[in-house]
C-alpha positions as CSV (number, residue, x, y, z in Angstrom):
1,X,97.7,198.4,182.1
2,X,95.5,196.0,180.7
3,X,94.4,196.7,176.9
4,X,90.9,197.8,176.4
5,X,88.5,194.9,175.7
6,X,87.3,196.8,172.5
7,X,90.7,196.7,170.9
8,X,90.0,196.9,167.1
9,X,91.2,194.7,164.4
10,X,92.1,197.9,162.3
11,X,94.7,198.8,165.1
12,X,98.1,197.6,163.8
13,X,99.4,197.5,167.6
14,X,96.3,195.7,168.9
15,X,97.9,192.5,170.1
16,X,100.9,194.5,171.6
17,X,98.5,196.5,173.9
18,X,98.1,193.2,176.0
19,X,100.6,193.3,178.4
20,X,101.0,189.4,178.8
21,X,101.2,189.1,174.8
22,X,104.0,191.6,175.2
23,X,106.1,189.4,177.9
24,X,105.6,186.3,175.7
25,X,107.0,187.9,172.2
26,X,109.8,189.6,174.2
27,X,110.6,186.3,176.0
28,X,110.8,184.4,172.6
29,X,112.7,187.0,171.0
30,X,115.3,187.2,173.7
31,X,115.4,183.3,173.6
32,X,115.8,183.2,169.7
33,X,118.5,185.9,169.8
34,X,120.4,184.7,172.5
35,X,120.6,180.9,171.0
36,X,121.6,182.2,167.7
37,X,124.3,184.5,169.1
38,X,125.6,181.7,171.0
39,X,125.7,179.1,167.9
40,X,127.7,181.8,166.0
41,X,130.2,182.6,168.7
42,X,130.5,178.8,169.6
43,X,130.6,177.7,166.1
44,X,133.5,180.4,165.0
45,X,135.5,179.2,168.2
46,X,135.0,175.3,167.3
47,X,136.1,176.0,163.7
48,X,139.0,178.1,164.9
49,X,140.2,175.2,167.2
50,X,139.4,172.1,165.0
51,X,139.6,173.4,161.6
52,X,136.9,170.8,160.7
53,X,133.7,171.7,158.9
54,X,132.0,168.6,160.4
55,X,132.1,170.1,164.1
56,X,129.9,173.1,162.9
57,X,127.4,170.4,161.1
58,X,127.1,168.7,164.2
59,X,125.9,171.9,166.2
60,X,122.6,172.0,164.3
61,X,122.1,168.3,164.2
62,X,122.7,167.9,167.7
63,X,120.0,170.5,168.7
64,X,117.6,169.3,165.8
65,X,117.2,165.6,166.7
66,X,116.2,165.9,170.3
67,X,113.9,168.8,169.5
68,X,112.2,166.5,166.7
69,X,112.1,163.6,169.2
70,X,110.7,165.5,172.1
71,X,108.4,168.1,170.3
72,X,105.3,166.2,170.1
73,X,105.5,164.9,174.0
74,X,106.1,168.5,174.5
75,X,103.0,169.5,172.9
76,X,101.2,166.9,175.0
77,X,102.0,168.3,178.3
78,X,101.5,171.8,176.8
79,X,97.8,170.7,176.7
80,X,97.8,168.7,180.0
81,X,100.1,171.0,182.6
82,X,100.3,174.6,183.3
83,X,102.0,176.4,180.3
84,X,103.9,179.1,182.2
85,X,105.7,176.9,184.4
86,X,106.5,174.4,181.6
87,X,108.1,177.3,179.8
88,X,110.1,178.4,182.9
89,X,111.1,174.8,183.4
90,X,112.6,174.9,179.7
91,X,114.3,178.2,180.1
92,X,116.0,177.0,183.3
93,X,117.4,174.1,181.4
94,X,118.5,176.0,178.7
95,X,120.3,178.4,181.1
96,X,122.0,175.4,183.0
97,X,123.3,174.2,179.3
98,X,124.5,177.7,178.5
99,X,126.4,177.8,181.7
100,X,127.6,174.3,181.1
101,X,128.8,175.6,178.0
102,X,130.4,178.7,179.6
103,X,132.4,176.4,182.0
104,X,133.9,174.4,178.9
105,X,134.7,177.4,177.2
106,X,137.3,178.5,180.1
107,X,140.8,177.9,179.2
108,X,141.0,175.7,182.4
109,X,138.5,173.1,181.1
110,X,139.8,172.9,178.0
111,X,143.1,172.1,179.3
112,X,141.6,169.6,181.9
113,X,139.9,167.4,179.2
114,X,140.9,165.7,175.8
115,X,139.4,167.3,172.8
116,X,137.0,164.6,171.9
117,X,135.7,164.6,175.3
118,X,135.5,168.4,175.5
119,X,133.6,168.2,172.0
120,X,131.4,165.4,173.3
121,X,130.5,167.5,176.2
122,X,129.7,170.7,174.4
123,X,127.2,168.5,172.0
124,X,125.7,167.1,175.2
125,X,125.0,170.6,176.3
126,X,123.4,171.5,172.7
127,X,121.5,168.3,173.0
128,X,119.8,169.5,176.3
129,X,118.9,172.8,174.6
130,X,117.2,170.9,171.6
131,X,115.1,168.8,174.3
132,X,114.2,172.0,176.3
133,X,113.4,174.1,173.0
134,X,111.2,170.8,172.0
135,X,109.2,171.8,175.4
136,X,109.3,175.5,175.2
137,X,108.2,175.7,171.5
138,X,104.8,174.4,171.5
139,X,104.0,175.6,174.7
140,X,104.6,179.1,173.9
141,X,102.9,178.9,170.8
142,X,99.7,177.2,172.4
143,X,99.9,179.9,175.3
144,X,99.5,182.7,172.5
145,X,95.9,181.8,172.3
146,X,95.1,182.4,175.9
147,X,96.6,186.0,176.0
148,X,94.6,187.9,173.1
149,X,91.0,187.7,172.0
150,X,90.4,185.4,169.2
151,X,89.8,188.3,166.8
152,X,93.4,189.3,167.1
153,X,95.1,186.2,166.5
154,X,96.4,187.3,162.9
155,X,97.7,190.4,164.5
156,X,98.9,188.5,167.4
157,X,100.7,186.1,164.7
158,X,102.2,188.9,162.7
159,X,104.1,190.4,165.9
160,X,105.2,187.1,167.1
161,X,106.8,186.4,163.6
162,X,108.2,189.7,163.3
163,X,109.9,189.3,166.8
164,X,111.4,186.1,165.6
165,X,112.8,187.4,162.5
166,X,114.3,190.4,164.2
167,X,116.2,187.8,166.3
168,X,117.2,186.0,163.5
169,X,119.1,189.2,162.1
170,X,120.4,190.6,165.4
171,X,121.1,187.3,166.9
172,X,124.1,186.0,164.5
173,X,125.4,189.8,164.3
174,X,125.4,190.1,168.2
175,X,127.2,186.5,168.4
176,X,130.0,187.6,165.8
177,X,130.7,191.1,167.7
178,X,130.4,189.5,171.2
179,X,133.4,186.8,170.4
180,X,135.4,189.5,168.8
181,X,135.1,191.8,171.6
182,X,135.1,189.6,174.7
183,X,135.8,186.2,173.4
184,X,133.5,182.9,173.8
185,X,133.3,183.1,177.8
186,X,132.3,186.7,177.6
187,X,129.6,186.0,174.9
188,X,128.1,183.2,176.7
189,X,128.0,185.3,179.9
190,X,126.0,187.6,178.0
191,X,123.8,185.0,176.5
192,X,123.2,183.7,179.9
193,X,122.1,187.2,181.1
194,X,119.5,187.3,177.9
195,X,118.0,184.0,178.8
196,X,117.4,184.8,182.5
197,X,115.7,188.0,181.3
198,X,113.7,186.0,179.0
199,X,112.6,183.5,182.0
200,X,111.7,186.8,184.2
201,X,109.3,187.8,181.4
202,X,107.6,184.5,181.3
203,X,107.2,184.6,185.1
204,X,105.3,187.8,184.5
205,X,102.6,185.8,182.9
206,X,99.8,184.8,184.9
207,X,98.9,181.0,185.2
208,X,96.2,179.7,183.0
209,X,94.0,176.9,183.8
210,X,94.2,173.5,182.1
211,X,91.6,173.0,179.6
212,X,89.2,169.9,180.2
213,X,90.1,166.8,177.9
214,X,88.8,163.6,177.4
215,X,90.0,160.9,179.9
216,X,91.6,159.1,177.1
217,X,94.3,161.7,176.6
218,X,95.9,161.0,179.8
219,X,97.4,158.3,177.9
220,X,100.3,159.5,176.0
221,X,100.1,157.7,172.9
222,X,96.5,158.1,172.5
223,X,96.9,161.7,173.2
224,X,99.7,162.1,170.4
225,X,97.4,160.1,168.1
226,X,94.7,162.6,168.7
227,X,96.7,165.5,167.9
228,X,97.9,163.9,164.6
229,X,94.6,163.0,163.6
230,X,93.3,166.6,164.3
231,X,95.9,167.8,161.9
232,X,95.2,165.0,159.4
233,X,91.6,165.5,159.3
234,X,91.5,169.4,159.2
235,X,92.3,170.2,155.3
236,X,93.1,174.2,156.1
237,X,96.0,172.9,158.6
238,X,97.2,169.9,156.7
239,X,97.5,171.7,153.4
240,X,99.2,174.7,155.2
241,X,101.9,172.4,156.9
242,X,102.4,170.5,153.7
243,X,102.9,173.6,151.8
244,X,105.6,175.2,154.2
245,X,107.3,171.7,154.6
246,X,108.0,171.1,151.0
247,X,108.4,174.7,150.0
248,X,111.3,174.9,152.5
249,X,112.6,171.4,151.9
250,X,113.0,171.8,148.2
251,X,113.4,175.6,147.8
252,X,115.5,176.8,150.5
253,X,119.0,178.2,149.5
254,X,120.4,179.5,152.9
255,X,122.5,176.4,153.3
256,X,124.3,176.6,150.2
257,X,124.9,180.5,150.0
258,X,128.3,180.3,150.3
259,X,128.6,178.2,147.0
260,X,126.6,180.8,145.1
261,X,128.8,183.5,146.9
262,X,132.2,182.0,145.7
263,X,131.3,180.1,142.4
264,X,128.3,181.9,140.9
265,X,128.4,185.8,142.1
266,X,132.1,185.7,142.4
267,X,132.1,187.7,145.9
268,X,133.7,187.8,149.2
269,X,132.5,186.9,152.9
270,X,131.1,190.5,153.5
271,X,128.8,190.1,150.5
272,X,128.0,186.6,151.8
273,X,126.7,188.3,155.2
274,X,124.6,190.5,153.0
275,X,123.0,187.6,151.2
276,X,122.2,185.8,154.2
277,X,120.6,188.8,155.8
278,X,118.4,189.6,152.9
279,X,115.6,187.3,153.5
280,X,115.3,188.1,157.0
281,X,115.3,191.9,156.3
282,X,112.6,191.1,153.6
283,X,110.7,189.2,156.3
284,X,110.7,192.0,158.8
285,X,109.8,194.8,156.6
286,X,106.8,192.7,155.1
287,X,105.5,191.5,158.5
288,X,105.2,195.4,159.5
289,X,103.3,195.9,156.4
290,X,101.1,192.9,157.5
291,X,100.2,194.9,161.1
292,X,98.5,197.3,158.9
293,X,97.2,195.2,156.0
294,X,96.5,191.9,157.4
295,X,96.6,189.0,154.8
296,X,93.8,187.0,156.4
297,X,90.7,188.0,154.6
298,X,91.2,185.7,151.8
299,X,93.7,183.7,153.7
300,X,93.7,180.6,151.4
301,X,94.5,182.3,148.3
302,X,97.0,184.4,149.8
303,X,98.8,181.7,151.1
304,X,99.0,180.0,147.8
305,X,99.9,183.0,146.0
306,X,102.9,184.0,148.5
307,X,104.3,180.2,148.3
308,X,104.3,180.3,144.6
309,X,105.9,184.0,144.8
310,X,108.5,182.2,147.2
311,X,109.2,179.7,144.2
312,X,109.3,181.9,141.5
313,X,111.8,184.4,143.7
314,X,113.8,181.2,144.2
315,X,114.1,180.6,140.3
316,X,115.0,184.2,139.8
317,X,117.8,183.8,142.3
318,X,119.0,180.6,140.6
319,X,119.2,182.2,137.4
320,X,120.9,185.6,138.5
321,X,124.6,186.2,138.0
322,X,124.3,189.8,139.5
323,X,124.9,190.2,143.0
324,X,122.2,193.0,143.4
325,X,119.7,190.9,141.6
326,X,120.3,187.9,143.8
327,X,120.0,190.2,146.7
328,X,116.7,191.4,145.6
329,X,115.7,187.8,144.8
330,X,116.6,186.7,148.5
331,X,114.7,189.7,149.9
332,X,111.5,188.6,148.2
333,X,111.9,184.9,149.4
334,X,111.9,186.6,152.8
335,X,109.0,188.6,152.2
336,X,106.8,186.0,150.6
337,X,107.8,183.5,153.5
338,X,106.7,186.0,156.3
339,X,103.1,186.3,154.7
340,X,103.0,182.6,154.8
341,X,104.1,182.6,158.4
342,X,101.5,185.0,159.3
343,X,98.5,183.2,157.4
344,X,99.7,179.8,158.9
345,X,100.3,181.0,162.4
346,X,96.8,182.2,162.3
347,X,95.3,179.2,161.0
348,X,97.0,177.1,163.9
349,X,95.6,179.5,166.4
350,X,92.2,179.6,165.2
351,X,91.4,175.9,164.4
352,X,92.6,173.8,167.2
353,X,90.4,173.7,170.5
354,X,91.9,174.7,173.6
355,X,92.7,171.0,174.8
356,X,94.4,170.1,171.4
357,X,96.4,173.4,170.6
358,X,99.7,172.2,172.3
359,X,100.0,169.0,170.1
360,X,98.8,170.6,167.0
361,X,101.5,173.3,167.5
362,X,103.8,170.5,168.2
363,X,103.1,168.7,165.0
364,X,103.9,171.8,163.2
365,X,107.0,172.6,165.1
366,X,108.3,169.1,164.1
367,X,107.4,169.7,160.3
368,X,109.1,173.1,160.6
369,X,112.3,171.7,162.0
370,X,112.2,168.8,159.5
371,X,111.8,171.3,156.7
372,X,114.8,173.4,158.0
373,X,117.3,170.9,159.1
374,X,116.4,168.1,156.3
375,X,116.1,170.9,153.8
376,X,119.7,172.3,154.3
377,X,120.9,168.6,154.0
378,X,118.7,168.1,150.7
379,X,120.3,171.5,149.3
380,X,123.8,170.3,149.7
381,X,123.2,166.8,148.6
382,X,121.3,168.2,145.4
383,X,124.2,170.8,145.0
384,X,126.4,168.0,145.2
385,X,124.8,165.6,142.8
386,X,123.5,168.3,140.3
387,X,125.2,171.4,140.7
388,X,124.4,174.5,142.7
389,X,122.3,176.3,140.1
390,X,120.5,173.2,138.6
391,X,119.5,172.1,142.2
392,X,118.0,175.4,143.0
393,X,116.0,175.5,139.6
394,X,115.0,171.8,140.6
395,X,113.9,173.2,144.0
396,X,112.0,176.0,142.7
397,X,110.3,173.9,140.1
398,X,109.2,171.3,143.0
399,X,107.7,174.2,144.9
400,X,105.6,175.5,141.9
401,X,104.4,171.8,141.5
402,X,103.3,171.4,145.0
403,X,101.4,174.8,145.0
404,X,99.7,173.7,141.8
405,X,98.7,170.3,143.1
406,X,97.4,171.7,146.3
407,X,95.6,174.6,144.6
408,X,93.9,171.8,142.4
409,X,92.9,169.9,145.4
410,X,91.7,172.7,148.0
411,X,89.2,174.5,146.0
412,X,86.5,174.6,149.3
413,X,89.3,176.6,151.3
414,X,89.1,179.5,149.2
415,X,85.8,180.5,150.7
416,X,86.9,179.9,154.3
417,X,87.2,183.5,156.2
418,X,89.7,183.2,158.8
419,X,87.6,186.0,161.1
420,X,84.8,183.4,161.1
421,X,85.8,179.7,160.5
422,X,83.4,177.1,159.8
423,X,83.6,176.1,163.5
424,X,82.3,177.3,167.0
425,X,85.2,178.6,168.9
426,X,85.2,181.2,172.1
427,X,87.3,184.1,172.2
428,X,90.2,184.1,174.7
429,X,89.6,186.0,177.9
430,X,90.8,189.8,177.9
431,X,92.9,190.8,180.5
């Protein structure tokens, strides 16, 4: 059943009343859930077999590098091709890669291949997943704007982010439980089933026409330059991406939580698991509040305040030697970050014109992946050079300095109302 055309902004479930948007959110949740479950189960098995921590680091690297390399091209095709078919093609590629991992996980395959070749084959499958995600991510982000009216972009961003955060909580837990219950092959079989369900959900979305674009955009390099130029020349977008990039790059602590658990808080692996889940729990609960109390009315002020709050919560975590206080600080980092995600996602839906939306989303995806992956490397390197606690204090200080710098340079943005931004945009068609 289609949602009513006059869905109110005050309705916290307004975006979810659009069936195709529900399918998109559900498919993205299943994809994120499945890939995280697969990563945990596969990582555990690789470490069990090799006892080499480097094999774990290479899993993330093998997916991040192709994702970063292809995402801008994925954004170009998201703007120039039918989006549903691109997403289905990417999901088929991920299913095939997971099926390849399933075959490699069988005892017969391990016995038939030398360990080095076996590991290379696993990393090759993960590289394929990275390339496919580089197509899926900007395309799915660009498609959202065609599934709900413009006045519901903020509400849609809230529910999309909530689905992602729930997947971030449940996926790793499911991966560990599945590996314990049915082994790696059984876990991968469940993952493939979830990915197939995601593809079916995407198939239930009606095709959308490709927005008309200037003829020059058919040239790939010219097309990519137009997307980058739009981000550079739109202060609301460029400053928002900059804030996220540097706050996560310097202020993220997830990668070195094992160091804090063992050496600072003096707790074991069970408590480490609670520390790892705390930011996502804070994020999910805050996102649910955002559905009732949208943070987009004074968006720029709110964005700067929550990024500053993220920096202060990170500083509190660095100085804490009490487990529960550290849990609370991590909970707050997730809460503040989730509000930032809602505001930034709304900005990225409202500002780009239809023919540029995929490329702008791709630029954001590249910066997001760089901040997460390079941020994890920066956290480890800084902790090695400075010590864990000083490195996190440094990162929190850098986050607060960046907020202060952007605040001083972006005074005109405080007056912008995201419900009526300073440019002409047409609302998305109502189903």
